[in-house]
N, C-alpha and C positions, 0 to 999 in steps of 0.2 A: 434514504439506508445510507449506513457507508457500507461497502463491501471492496473488498481486495483478494487477492491470491498470493500467499506465501508460500514458496515452494510450491507445494501440489496440494496446499489445499486452499478452499475455495469459503471465504471469511465474507461475515456480516455481523454490521454491530444492531443489536436493538436494546429497547429497554433495559432490560435482565444482562445486558456486557455482551461479548462476541463469541457468534457462533462459525463451527464450521459446519459445511455439508457432508453427510457420512453416506457414501452410494450406499444403497441394498443389495442385500444377496441375491439374486435368483429374480422372483416374480415381488422379492420387499420393494418398496418406494424410496426413494432416495430420502435423510431425513436431517434437519439442522438440529445439532449438538454442543453442547458447552465447551468452548475452547478450550479453558482449562480442564479438562480431559486429554487432551490431547499435547498439548503446552508446556510439560512439567519439564524443567525441576521445578518453575514457577508454581506460586498457589493461588489460588482465588483472584483477590484481586490485583494481583500484580501484574497478572495474566492481561486482562484488560488493560491496566496503565500502559504496560508496554505498545500491546497494538493502537490505542490510540495514539501513542508518541509516533509510533511508525504509519500511520493515517498520514496526521499531521507531518511528516515531513514528506511524504511522499506528495501531498498534495502542493508542499510548499516547492521542492523541486520542478514539479508542472509549471506551477506558476512563473518560477524562476526562469526555467527553459525558454517560456511565451515572452518574457521579456527580453531576454538576450539575445533570442531571435530576430526580435521589433527593432531592439538597436544595432543588431550585425547589419538589417536592410538599410539602418538608414545613416548610416559611417562609412567613410568613404577612406578608412585606414587603413591599410592591409596590417598594421600588427596588432590592432583592436579585431576585428573577422579571425587573425589565428589563434586569438586568447578565446573568442569567443568558441569560435569553433571546439579549441581544446577543453572548454567547459561544459560542453555541452555533451562531450563522447563520454 
């Protein structure tokens, strides 16, 4: 299951779409709610599409960061290190 944090929202992807964790008041338990309720002005599946793209972009960013760190460790060129360090920030 995909999960992520967006601002202060904790999100998870289910078969029905994205949900956010709603903190219960008082003695009420926390519960998962449809994310389209809180992420207006986008509506319906548009929110799910945007969150899918964001999750994919974050995963790709993590993957590329790992590759760049590996390349930096193998490179002996200071210019390459500076560029990689700048990219990773």
